[in-house]
C-alpha angles and dihedrals in degrees: 000000000000094000090051090060092046091048092051094047095047093044090051089051092049093051099033096107094042092050090048092050092047090051092050091047094053091044090054093047090049090051092054092044093049094048095048095040088055089049092048093049091048091053099037096122093041091052090052091049096044097077093221097317089106125035139145119205122187129188100170099213099031115035149329120217129186118191120195117171105307098342133085134197109202128183108195110200102202114147132261090024128035114202126205111204139181116205127189145145115257107215093194096057095025090231137128106241126205118186127182107222097178144001120211119207136179113247134152096355099315143068107251134196114238091209098048095031092222142087115288115271134176087258091058091049087050089054090053089054091049094049091050101044115013095097095047092042092055093043094050094041090055090052090056092054093070 
């Protein structure tokens, strides 16, 4: 029985950092999934009516993608780095543009945003959404007012 206790304690010590990182990873993935599932549920009828101009795709452990008109917000979950991208078509240069707006890395027990220098929160995810879509949202909302 004594070796069993020693085995358990040493094994826990060996895998302590890996267990901590796995926990932080799943917590982060759940945060993204929760935020974007709420968004998708809130816009369910609009997504159905948008004919592909608006969509939200979630694969909890791989990516999240929000499409709104000709822009995309994509969160690529690819350990050890998680990349937050905005993709769009630039009509002036006639090019597809892909910009990384943040990189999320595991450090000191949490996944942290390089841009915000802190662990990921719903407010940070909200900022990603704003960076990706604010301009198009305002432009398209003003067209509907006429």
